[in-house]
Structures are given as C-alpha cells and as structure tokens.
C-alpha positions in Angstrom: 59.2 -12.6 -10.9 58.3 -14.1 -14.4 60.6 -12.9 -17.2 57.3 -10.9 -18.5 57.0 -9.3 -15.1 60.7 -8.6 -15.7 60.8 -7.1 -18.9 57.5 -4.8 -17.9 59.9 -3.9 -14.7 62.9 -2.6 -16.8 60.7 -1.0 -19.3 58.8 1.1 -16.6 61.9 4.2 -16.6 61.9 4.7 -20.0 60.3 6.6 -22.8 58.4 4.4 -24.8 58.0 5.7 -28.5 56.7 2.7 -29.7 54.6 -0.4 -28.0 55.0 -3.6 -30.2 58.2 -4.0 -31.3 59.1 -2.0 -27.8 61.6 0.8 -28.6 61.5 3.9 -26.1 64.2 6.4 -25.1 66.7 7.0 -22.3 65.2 9.3 -19.6 67.2 12.4 -18.9 69.0 10.8 -15.8 70.0 8.0 -18.2 72.8 10.2 -19.6 74.2 11.7 -16.5 76.1 9.0 -15.6 79.4 7.9 -16.6 77.5 4.5 -17.8 73.8 3.7 -18.2 71.9 1.7 -15.6 70.6 -1.0 -18.0 67.2 -0.2 -17.0 67.5 3.3 -18.6 69.4 2.2 -21.4 67.7 3.1 -24.6 65.7 0.2 -26.4 65.7 -0.3 -30.4 63.7 -3.1 -32.1 62.6 -3.8 -35.8 60.6 -6.4 -34.6 59.0 -8.2 -31.4 61.6 -10.5 -29.1 62.1 -13.5 -30.6 63.1 -16.8 -29.8 66.6 -17.9 -29.7 67.6 -21.3 -29.7 70.9 -20.4 -28.1 73.4 -21.4 -30.4 75.4 -19.3 -33.3 76.0 -20.9 -36.6 79.8 -19.7 -38.4 79.5 -20.7 -41.7 79.7 -19.7 -45.5 83.1 -19.1 -46.9 84.8 -20.5 -44.5 87.2 -23.7 -43.7 85.6 -24.7 -40.5 82.6 -24.0 -40.5 80.9 -24.6 -36.4 78.3 -23.9 -34.1 78.8 -22.0 -30.8 76.7 -21.8 -27.4 76.8 -19.5 -25.0 79.4 -21.5 -23.0 81.6 -21.7 -25.7 81.4 -18.0 -26.1 82.6 -17.8 -22.4 85.0 -20.1 -22.8 86.8 -18.1 -25.4 89.0 -15.0 -24.3 86.8 -11.9 -23.2 86.8 -8.7 -23.8 85.0 -6.1 -21.9 84.1 -2.3 -23.0 82.4 0.7 -22.1 80.8 1.9 -25.8 78.2 4.2 -26.7 75.5 3.6 -28.6 73.5 5.9 -30.8 70.5 4.7 -32.6 70.9 6.3 -36.3 67.6 7.9 -36.0 68.2 9.6 -33.2 66.9 13.5 -33.0 64.4 12.5 -36.3 61.8 14.7 -34.8 64.2 17.7 -35.5 64.4 17.5 -39.2 62.4 19.6 -41.2 60.3 18.6 -43.4 59.8 15.4 -41.1 61.3 12.4 -42.1 59.7 9.1 -42.5 60.3 6.7 -39.6 60.2 6.2 -35.8 59.9 9.3 -34.3 63.0 9.8 -32.0 63.6 12.9 -30.0 66.9 13.2 -28.3 67.5 10.6 -26.0 68.0 7.3 -28.4 71.4 7.4 -26.5 73.2 5.3 -24.2 76.4 4.1 -22.8 77.1 0.6 -20.9 79.6 -1.6 -20.0 79.7 -4.8 -22.8 81.4 -8.3 -22.1 82.3 -10.7 -24.8 84.2 -12.5 -27.2 86.0 -11.2 -29.6 84.2 -11.5 -33.3 88.0 -11.7 -34.7 88.6 -14.8 -32.6 85.3 -16.8 -33.6 86.2 -16.0 -37.1 89.9 -16.7 -37.1 88.7 -20.3 -36.0 86.5 -20.5 -39.0 89.0 -19.8 -41.2 87.6 -17.3 -43.6 88.3 -18.0 -47.4 90.4 -15.6 -49.3 87.9 -14.2 -51.6 85.6 -13.5 -48.7 84.6 -9.8 -48.9 81.8 -9.6 -45.9 80.2 -11.1 -42.9 76.4 -11.3 -43.1 75.2 -11.3 -39.3 71.7 -12.7 -38.6 69.3 -11.9 -35.9 67.1 -14.3 -34.7 64.2 -11.3 -35.0 61.8 -11.1 -37.8 58.8 -10.3 -38.5 56.1 -8.3 -41.4 57.8 -5.0 -42.0 55.4 -2.7 -43.4 57.7 0.1 -45.7 57.8 -0.9 -49.3 61.6 -2.5 -50.2 63.4 -3.0 -53.0 64.2 -6.4 -51.8 61.5 -7.9 -50.3 57.6 -7.1 -50.5 55.8 -4.9 -48.7 54.6 -7.0 -45.5 56.7 -9.7 -46.3 58.0 -11.9 -43.2 61.6 -10.9 -43.0 64.7 -11.2 -40.9 67.1 -8.7 -39.5 70.4 -9.4 -41.3 73.4 -6.7 -41.4 77.1 -7.4 -42.7 80.6 -5.6 -42.3 83.2 -6.0 -44.0 85.5 -8.6 -43.5 88.6 -6.7 -43.1 86.8 -4.9 -40.3 85.1 -7.5 -38.6 88.4 -10.0 -38.6 90.5 -6.8 -37.2 91.3 -7.7 -33.2 92.0 -4.0 -32.6 88.3 -2.9 -34.0 87.0 -4.8 -31.1 83.8 -6.1 -32.3 82.0 -7.7 -29.1 79.4 -10.9 -29.3 78.3 -9.8 -26.0 76.7 -11.8 -23.6 76.8 -9.3 -20.4 76.2 -6.0 -20.3 76.6 -3.8 -17.2 78.1 -6.8 -15.7 75.0 -8.9 -15.7 73.7 -11.8 -18.5 71.8 -9.9 -21.7 68.3 -9.5 -21.0 65.8 -9.6 -23.7 65.2 -6.2 -25.2 69.4 -5.9 -25.3 69.6 -9.2 -27.5 70.2 -12.4 -25.0 71.6 -14.4 -24.8 74.0 -12.7 -27.3 74.2 -10.0 -29.7 77.3 -7.9 -31.5 78.8 -4.6 -30.0 80.5 -2.6 -33.0 82.0 0.4 -31.3 82.2 3.9 -33.1 79.4 2.6 -35.3 75.7 3.8 -35.5 74.2 0.5 -33.3 71.6 -0.7 -36.6 75.4 -2.5 -37.0 75.5 -4.0 -33.1 73.0 -7.0 -34.1 70.7 -8.2 -31.3 69.9 -11.8 -30.9 72.8 -13.2 -32.9 71.8 -16.4 -34.2 74.4 -16.9 -37.5 77.6 -15.7 -39.1 78.3 -16.0 -42.4 81.4 -15.2 -44.6 80.2 -14.1 -48.1 82.3 -13.5 -51.3 80.1 -10.6 -52.5 78.7 -7.4 -50.9 75.5 -8.3 -49.2 72.2 -6.2 -50.0 69.4 -6.5 -47.9 66.4 -4.5 -46.3 68.2 -3.3 -43.5 71.9 -2.8 -45.3 70.9 -1.2 -48.6 67.2 -0.6 -48.6 67.3 1.4 -45.3 70.0 2.3 -42.7 71.3 4.3 -45.6 71.7 8.7 -46.2 69.1 9.1 -48.9 70.1 12.8 -50.1 68.4 14.8 -52.0 71.2 16.5 -53.6 74.0 13.7 -53.5 74.2 9.7 -54.0 73.1 7.5 -51.3 75.2 6.3 -48.7 75.3 3.8 -46.2 75.0 4.7 -42.2 78.3 4.3 -40.5 79.7 6.2 -37.8 78.3 7.9 -35.5 78.9 11.5 -36.4 80.2 14.3 -33.7 77.5 15.2 -31.1 76.6 16.9 -27.8 74.3 17.1 -25.5 73.5 19.0 -22.4 72.9 17.1 -19.3 72.3 19.6 -16.5 70.3 22.0 -17.3 67.7 20.1 -18.0 65.7 21.7 -21.0 62.8 24.2 -19.9 63.7 23.8 -16.2 64.4 27.1 -14.1 67.8 27.5 -11.8 68.8 30.2 -9.6 70.5 33.2 -11.1 74.3 33.1 -10.2 77.4 30.6 -10.6 76.3 27.7 -12.3 77.6 24.4 -13.7 76.8 23.3 -17.3 77.5 20.2 -17.9 77.0 17.9 -20.9 78.2 14.5 -22.9 79.1 14.4 -26.1 80.8 11.6 -28.8 81.9 10.8 -32.0 82.8 7.9 -34.0 85.8 9.8 -35.6 87.6 10.2 -32.6 87.7 11.9 -29.5 86.3 15.2 -28.4 88.4 18.1 -28.4 86.5 20.8 -28.1 83.3 21.9 -27.0 81.7 25.4 -27.2 79.0 27.4 -25.5 76.5 29.4 -26.8 74.0 31.7 -25.3 72.2 33.7 -27.9 71.7 32.9 -31.8 74.4 35.0 -33.0 76.9 34.8 -29.6 80.3 33.5 -30.1 81.5 29.9 -29.0 83.0 29.9 -25.6 85.1 27.4 -24.9 83.9 23.9 -22.2 86.2 21.9 -20.6 86.4 18.7 -21.7 87.3 15.7 -19.8 89.7 13.1 -21.6 88.2 10.3 -22.7 87.7 7.2 -20.2 88.1 4.7 -22.9 87.8 4.8 -26.5 84.5 3.9 -27.1 82.7 6.0 -25.4 81.3 9.5 -24.2 83.4 11.8 -22.9 82.2 14.6 -20.2 82.4 18.5 -20.6 81.9 21.3 -18.6 81.4 25.2 -18.5 81.0 27.8 -15.7 78.3 30.0 -16.3 77.2 33.5 -14.5 73.7 33.1 -15.3 71.3 36.1 -14.7 67.5 36.5 -14.4 65.7 36.1 -17.4 65.2 33.1 -20.1 68.4 32.0 -21.9 68.8 29.8 -24.8 71.7 27.2 -24.9 73.7 25.5 -27.4 76.6 23.3 -26.6 78.5 22.2 -30.1 81.0 19.9 -30.5 84.4 19.0 -32.5 86.0 15.4 -32.6 90.2 14.8 -33.6 89.0 13.9 -37.1 88.3 17.8 -37.2 84.3 17.2 -37.6 82.1 19.8 -36.3 78.3 20.0 -35.7 76.6 21.6 -38.0 73.8 24.2 -37.1 71.2 23.0 -39.6 70.3 18.8 -39.2 71.0 17.4 -42.5 67.9 16.3 -44.0 67.7 12.8 -46.2 64.5 10.8 -46.4 64.8 8.4 -43.7 65.9 10.7 -40.8 69.3 9.1 -40.2 72.7 11.1 -38.3 71.0 14.4 -37.3 73.6 16.0 -35.2 73.2 19.6 -35.7 73.6 22.1 -32.6 70.8 21.2 -30.2 68.8 24.6 -29.0 67.6 24.6 -24.9 66.0 27.0 -22.8 66.1 27.7 -19.0 64.8 30.2 -17.1 67.0 32.4 -14.5 65.3 34.1 -11.2 
C-alpha cells in the first residue's frame, strides 16, 4: 500500500469538511469509546500536508542550540498520556449569525493516547536565557492564507507558527509532549508526523503539528495564528486569546434524531474541560424543565474526557435532550453560544431529539 493509499484509507471513515487542505470531523462512533481510534480521530489542517526533513531545530535565546532527530527524541525519557483534543472552531455552525471560518459541526473533538518526549526536557537541555518569555513553535506546514491579516499580505505564503509562555512550556507538570506516537503507533501524516506538540487542556491549535523548530524569544510573539486568528473577537469587550478548552458535555447515546423503544433507557455521554475535572452533568427533557443529575464517572486521567450516564424512563413521543456540564472551577455551560466574529469556543448546551415508540 502506498502512502497515498494509506492516507485515503484513514480518511474514509471521517466526515469531510474540506478536501484541500483536508479537514474532517470524527464520526459519531468516535466519541463512544474511552479513546478514539486513529482512523476516527478528527483532522484539522490549515495547509496541505508538508514535507518534513525529520529534524527539530532548538534555537533562539538559549545557551545550547541543537538539532534533534526522531531517534534523539525517542532516546529521551518518554511520557504517555491520554489527551482530549478539541478544535477551537468546534460547533461554529450553531452560532448565529454564522461566523467566518470552516463550517465545523459538533464532532471536531477526539481523545487519543500520545507518547513522546517532554517539551520541558528538551528546553532544559537548551538552557533558555533569563530574559526568555515565550517559545515560538513552528510547523513545517505552510501555504497561501486567504483571510486578510494584520501581519501578512492576503494570499501570502505563510508558515503555521504559534507560541507558548516559556514558564508553561518549561514546566514538567504541564506534561506538554513532543509526541511521536498516537495510540501505540508512529504518527500518521494527517496527525503531524514525524512529531508534533500535544498541549493538554488547551484547544488543539496550540498542539502544533509537523513541528520543525522551537525558538526561545525575549518578546511576546505576534503572528497570524497567534494574534490575528485564534483569538476571541467579542462584540462588546476586548480581544482575548484562545487558550483552555471550555467546559462541554456531549450526548453519545442515543444518537440525535434516532428512534428508541419506550421504557428504561440509559443515556450516555462524554464531558470535558480545560479548567478542571467534570463535577456535574445535568439532563433536561424540555426547554424549561429542571436539570436532573447524571452519574459522572471519575476521570481516568488528568487530560481526558469523562463518561457520564442517566437512567431515563422514556415515554412515547418526541423528546428533546439537553446535557449541561459543570467543572471543578465552577464553569457551567451557557444556554446560548458565546458569539465572537471568528466563531471560537462554542460550548453552549446542545439540543438533540429522539423519537420514542
């Protein structure tokens, strides 16, 4: 099987949003299990699959600049974590008026097991300067960007670059990975091969794919994908950066618009947040009904979604289903999507319905 054939095979089960560059949502079954099989994991790319020379340059304001290969990364102490990644634009289609950007529904979220070297260990070897403030993280992907920018001319060929605060990137407890394996196998092209960042708790824009260069910098980074896009442009308050995932619950069973038999039925779902563990999930069955408490399972790890369930006595007819999550920081899902011009961070309570017969 050729590389092209393998890529096509892995894309076949996804719900395509855009063909070139390839963007696709996970299918409904991708949210049912503890971890999402690689072929069901959503894909988000800003540019076409890039060529990568297999090396990672570590430079900038450091005492020891150096170059790492995949073998060098594998030789470092390895860490492995199950991490939920969500596209910042997940749920954009539910905002009104419809914002600009890719038309993501509600399935640009998945959970996988990632293995790699800790970013903190790589930076420690480089010995950042005392006046370093951020780490500039550059991918190998680049191309024409068709939205106007404050930083580049429209349609200019630009590279995907993000930054992280140096204190965050250098903190071993943050468990930020330079990942080279996904679900026990080497990374595949759509997911950032040969290695990528995995930044737990944050929207996935921070988890730069096809990582090619790390630079410690002494001034905050301003670039298209840092301060031009992936920011909340609110209609009535200052611009904010897109950072932590917002608290959110999804119903995974029953599927939306399906038909189920009357009687006892176990509603199941997932919930997650970048601000702490999920402490409550409530279920509502009409627009004005009270929130009935679901059973929330303890987290299996610090960086992944949690299971929840609710025993429902389903009576014949059409029923609306709503699930609302609360996290350990006290954040609660809003009833209305938090509208912003670029359509990021929609974590409003979703409405599904089922026919009971």
